N, C-alpha and C positions, 0 to 999 in steps of 0.2 A: 121566243127561242133562245137557245145559247150554246156556246161552245161543252160538249161534256165535259166532265172535272176531269176524266182519266187522259186527255188530249191537251197539249201542249201550242201553241205557238210560238216558233223562234225567229224572230224578225236579225237576220246579219245584214245590216246597210241594204235592205230593202230586196231581201232575196230573203222570202218568206216559204217556212216549212213547220207543218205540221207531226208532231213526234207524239208517237201512244206512251203514258208510262202506266203506273200501277196496272189494275187489273185488265185494262184496256191491252197494254202491252203482250199481255198472255196468245192475242187471238188477231190481235190486226200488227203486220212486219212491216215493216219499211218507215218509209217517209212521205207524205203529201208535197209537191212541190209547186207553190203557187205564186201567180203572177201579183202585179203590186195592187192589181183592183181586188184580187180574191184576197189576197194577204191584210186589206185595208179592214174591208167585211169583216172576216175572222176576229181581228181585232175588237171590232164593233161586237162581237160575239162572245168576247170574252164577259161581257154581262148581260143580263136576260133582255132582250130588248124585242120588238114586235116588225114584222115587215116593215110597216110605212116608217116607224122608228129610223129604222135601218135606210131603208132609201133617203128618208131628209138628212143623215146624217153623212150620206155618201155626198147627195148634191151640194154640201157644205164644202165638201170636199175637192169633187169635182165642177167643172163646168160643162157639164155634157146635159143633152137630151134626156128629161126625165122617163119619157116613154122606152128610150133605151136600154138608161139606166135600170129600170126598171123590171125588164126582160134579162138583163145581164145577172144581176141580181137576184130573180130567181132564178135561172141556170143554176147557179155559184150554190146556191143551198140546198136547191135540189141535187146536185152531186154531193154536199156534203152530208144530208140525208142519208141518200144511197150508200157512203161508206157506213154509215152510224155514227158519223162523228158530232152532230149537233142534235140536240133534243128541244 
């Protein structure tokens, strides 16, 4: 999975937003504000990555319970998919 090509992640000192550009901007209006964890997930989604690889990378960044992290990652990925931001 990965961030669709017509969406960009902007990081302004840890304040993350996703912006639609190109064709996506015709149908997607506004910004998606992300917390730090979601922002880091989307950073990793700039490249094609499996869910397992994503969770492993997140575990390298955050010292948290793997099961809790997996639930959080799944929740964020589900929201991004519902918004048609990832493929």
